[in-house]
Each structure stands twice: as structure tokens, then as C-alpha cells.
C-alpha positions as CSV (number, residue, x, y, z in Angstrom):
1,M,-29.5,21.0,-9.0
2,I,-28.0,17.8,-7.5
3,A,-26.4,16.9,-10.8
4,L,-24.5,19.9,-10.8
5,L,-23.5,19.3,-7.0
6,A,-22.5,16.2,-7.5
7,A,-20.3,16.7,-11.4
8,F,-18.6,20.0,-8.4
9,V,-17.5,17.4,-6.3
10,S,-16.5,14.8,-9.0
11,V,-14.3,17.1,-10.4
12,L,-12.6,18.0,-6.8
13,A,-12.0,14.9,-5.9
14,Q,-10.2,14.2,-9.0
15,A,-8.5,17.8,-8.7
16,Q,-7.3,16.6,-5.3
17,T,-6.2,13.5,-6.4
18,A,-4.1,14.9,-9.5
19,E,-2.0,16.9,-6.3
20,L,-1.1,13.9,-4.9
21,K,2.1,12.6,-5.3
22,K,2.8,9.5,-7.7
23,V,4.2,6.7,-5.3
24,Y,4.6,3.2,-7.4
25,D,7.0,3.0,-9.9
26,E,5.8,1.4,-12.9
27,T,8.8,0.4,-14.7
28,I,10.6,-1.6,-11.9
29,N,10.1,-5.5,-11.4
30,P,7.7,-5.8,-8.6
31,L,9.0,-9.2,-7.5
32,E,12.2,-7.9,-7.7
33,Q,11.2,-5.1,-5.6
34,I,9.9,-7.7,-3.0
35,D,12.9,-9.6,-2.7
36,K,14.7,-6.7,-2.1
37,A,12.8,-5.0,0.7
38,V,12.9,-8.2,2.8
39,S,16.4,-8.6,2.6
40,Q,17.2,-4.9,3.6
41,A,14.4,-5.8,6.5
42,K,16.0,-9.0,7.7
43,A,19.4,-7.1,7.5
44,E,17.5,-4.1,9.7
45,G,15.8,-6.5,11.8
46,K,12.4,-5.4,10.4
47,F,9.2,-6.1,8.9
48,V,8.3,-5.4,5.3
49,V,4.9,-3.5,4.7
50,C,3.9,-4.1,0.6
51,Q,1.3,-1.4,-0.3
52,V,-0.5,-2.7,-3.3
53,G,-2.2,-0.6,-5.7
54,G,-1.4,1.8,-8.1
55,N,-1.0,5.7,-9.6
56,W,-4.4,4.7,-10.7
57,C,-5.9,4.8,-7.0
58,P,-6.7,8.0,-5.5
59,W,-6.9,5.9,-1.7
60,C,-3.9,4.5,-2.6
61,L,-2.2,8.0,-3.2
62,R,-4.0,9.5,-0.3
63,F,-2.9,6.7,2.0
64,A,1.0,7.1,0.9
65,D,0.3,11.1,1.4
66,F,-1.4,10.7,5.2
67,I,1.2,8.6,6.5
68,T,4.1,10.8,5.0
69,K,2.3,13.8,6.4
70,D,1.9,12.8,10.0
71,S,5.1,12.6,12.0
72,E,4.3,10.2,14.5
73,I,3.1,7.5,11.4
74,K,6.4,8.2,9.6
75,K,8.4,7.6,12.4
76,L,6.8,4.4,13.5
77,V,7.1,3.1,10.1
78,A,10.5,4.2,9.4
79,D,11.6,2.2,13.1
80,N,10.0,-1.0,12.0
81,F,9.2,-1.6,8.4
82,V,10.7,-1.2,5.2
83,Y,7.8,0.6,3.2
84,I,7.4,-0.4,-0.7
85,H,4.7,0.5,-2.9
86,V,3.6,-2.6,-5.1
87,N,2.7,-1.2,-8.7
88,Y,-0.3,-3.3,-9.4
89,N,-2.7,-1.8,-12.6
90,P,-4.7,-5.3,-14.1
91,R,-5.4,-2.5,-17.3
92,A,-1.7,-1.9,-17.9
93,F,-1.2,-5.3,-19.2
94,K,-4.3,-6.4,-20.5
95,D,-2.6,-6.7,-23.7
96,D,0.3,-8.0,-22.9
97,P,0.5,-11.7,-21.6
98,A,4.5,-11.3,-20.3
99,Q,3.4,-8.4,-17.9
100,K,0.5,-10.0,-16.7
101,K,2.4,-13.8,-15.8
102,Q,4.5,-11.3,-14.1
103,A,1.9,-9.4,-12.0
104,D,-0.5,-12.6,-11.4
105,K,2.7,-14.4,-10.0
106,M,3.9,-11.1,-7.6
107,M,-0.1,-11.3,-6.4
108,A,-0.1,-15.1,-5.7
109,R,3.3,-14.4,-3.8
110,L,1.4,-11.7,-1.9
111,G,-1.6,-14.7,-1.2
112,N,-3.7,-13.2,-3.3
113,P,-4.4,-9.7,-1.6
114,G,-6.8,-7.9,-4.4
115,R,-9.7,-9.5,-3.0
116,F,-9.8,-6.6,-0.3
117,G,-9.5,-3.3,-3.0
118,Y,-6.6,-1.0,-2.9
119,P,-5.0,-0.2,-1.6
120,V,-4.3,-3.0,0.3
121,F,-1.3,-3.7,2.8
122,V,0.5,-7.3,3.0
123,V,2.9,-7.3,6.3
124,L,5.8,-9.6,5.4
125,D,8.6,-10.9,7.9
126,A,11.9,-10.7,7.4
127,K,12.1,-13.7,5.6
128,G,9.2,-13.2,2.9
129,K,6.7,-15.2,5.0
130,I,2.8,-13.3,4.7
131,L,1.9,-12.3,8.8
132,H,-1.1,-9.9,7.5
133,T,-3.1,-8.8,5.1
134,Q,-4.8,-5.4,5.8
135,D,-8.6,-4.7,3.8
136,S,-7.6,-0.4,3.7
137,S,-11.2,0.0,4.4
138,F,-10.8,-0.2,7.7
139,L,-8.5,2.2,8.3
140,E,-10.7,4.8,6.2
141,E,-12.3,7.9,8.0
142,G,-14.9,9.8,5.3
143,Q,-12.4,10.8,2.1
144,G,-9.3,10.1,4.2
145,Y,-7.8,7.9,6.9
146,N,-8.1,7.6,10.5
147,K,-5.4,8.3,12.2
148,E,-6.1,5.8,15.4
149,K,-7.0,3.0,13.5
150,V,-3.5,3.7,11.1
151,V,-1.4,3.7,14.1
152,R,-3.0,0.7,15.9
153,F,-2.6,-1.3,12.6
154,F,1.3,-0.2,12.2
155,K,1.6,-0.4,16.1
156,N,0.0,-4.7,15.9
157,W,2.4,-5.6,13.4
158,T,5.9,-4.3,14.5
159,P,8.3,-6.9,14.9
160,A,8.1,-6.8,18.6
161,A,4.5,-6.8,18.7
162,V,4.5,-10.0,16.6
163,K,7.4,-11.8,19.0
164,G,5.1,-10.6,21.8
165,K,7.8,-8.3,23.4
């Protein structure tokens, strides 16, 4: 009975994840993506939030879905950040040394945030300097995310907050 219930819960979780929009572009160069976001942030007086993970990660897709469906969070992010989904899939480049080298360089540039699990959020200033790395587990609640914690994370890392305004 317990095994049957566990199997049902697993199937249900996979079905919910399958319904979520895939937000990571696996075809672009992540280093170029970060450079472009930093340039845009500088021009707009914003910071960059890199959500590092991949379409393989249910928690990554849940977070992307969560922040786009909540109008308060969506506005907070749009007003203060250039928000990008930086693809990192270690299984995809297992047999591709060039792709692995690029992924390693990208992760090094972001301070090797994979040690926190996925998704992981790296906040960059308008010059591309790392300001903060956020472990997403501190934002979770149950099978989703806690709005109060997510709002607090974003508010604490806006350009105005960092500048003390």
C-alpha cells in the first residue's frame, strides 16, 4: 500500500513538472548570455539575477512559474533586475569536452554556485561583480516556494537596498 502511494505521488509530481514551461535555452552560450544581461543592467540601472539550473530540474521550473504568476514578485523583479535563466546541465556535456570547458568557465565566473544545489541564484551588479549567491532551499516551503521569503530575498538585493537607499 505504501509503495503504491509513493509511486502515485511520484507520478503526480512528474506530471506537474511536465506541465511547467521550460525556461532554459539550452542552445545559447551562457557566458554571452551573462555578458548581455550585465550590459542591459548597466544601461537600465539594475542588477542581474542569474537563476542557474536547467529544464531537467523540477524546482527550477517551479520557481520560474512561481515568480511569473505572482504580480507583486513579477513587478519587483522587472523593476530592479535583468533576470536570466542560465542553463547548466552536467549530464548534457558528459561526452563533450568543449561544452564542459564552457560550462566550467561559466560556473567559475559565477563563483561555483552549484555547491548549493539547483536552482541557485547569483546576483550580479551592473559591472558583473558577484554580490550574493542564494541557496534556493531557504526559499522553499512544502512542494513550492514561500512568497514572503522570496520577496525578502529580492528586496534585499535591489540596487537601492544595496546602496542603502
